Structure formats: structure tokens, C-alpha cells
N, C-alpha and C positions, 0 to 999 in steps of 0.2 A: 562213567569212570571219572570225565573232566569237570564235572557237577559235585563227585565226592572231593575232589582236590582243592576245588574251591572252598568249598565248606570248611573242609579241614585248614586251609590257610587262613579262611576268616577267625576259625576260632582260636589259631595258634595267635594270629596277631593280638586278637583281644585280651586273651589269656597273658600274653608278654606285656601289653600296655598296662593291664591291671597290676603285675607284679611290678614293675618299674614304678607306677604310681606309688603302690604299698612302701617300697624301698625308701623312695623320697620321703616319705611322709613320715615314716620310721626313723629315718637317718636324720631329718632334720628337728628330732626333738631337743636336741642338745645345742643347737643352734638359735642365735637370734634373728626372730624377722618380726623387728619393730614395725614395720609399715603393715603387715597383716595383722597385729594386735589394735593399732591406730584404725583400721580400716572395719575390724571387728567393732571395736568401741564407736565408732562412727556411725555405722548400722543399727546397732541396739539403741543407740539414743540420737534419734536425727535432729531434734526439737530442743536437745537440754541448753544450748547456750541462748536460745530464743525465750526459753521459759526462765532461767536466769535472770535474764534482762527484763522480762515483764514481773517478776518477783521482787525485783529491787526497784522498779518504777512504782510498782503497788505500795510498797513500803515507803517511798518518797512521798507518794500522795496522802497515804494516813499519816504521816509526819506532819505535812503541810497543812492538813485539814485539822489537827489535833493542836497546832501552833494557833492558827486562826481563832480555835476556840467551836470549832463545828464539830457538834457532837453525834452527828447524824451519817456517820461512816458505817458504810454496811461490813459485814462479816467477810474475809477473804473467801473467792473462791478455790479450791482445792479437788 
């Protein structure tokens, strides 16, 4: 009989926790969580800043090569 009470309590705790998380998520849709969106954007594109810097550097090198008259530039790697 004791084991059934423990199992029932565990199921009740899990169910209440799930309902609480569901209510928290559904209730937060109207609120603004900028840190959550920022984190999601940062995780989805972790190397975007470095890629932008490398693209800028590549463009500068191409401009300098064209200014010197060097016609042996390689096509950009993407």
C-alpha cells in the first residue's frame, strides 16, 4: 500500500509541474522576453559576426587587389 502512495505522489507532482509549465508558457505569449529572443538568435547563428567580419575583409582585399592592377583574384568562397 505504501508503494502505491509514493507512485501516486510522484505522478501528481509530475502532472502539477507540467501544468504549471504549460500555464507559464501560455501566459507569457503576450509579455516581452527580449533576452529569450536574443538568446535564440545567438544560438541559431553563432558565427554570424565572424562571417560578416571575414566578408568585409575579403571585400577589402579584393578592392586592394583591383587597385594595384592585380587581375589574379580568386572568386569568393561561399
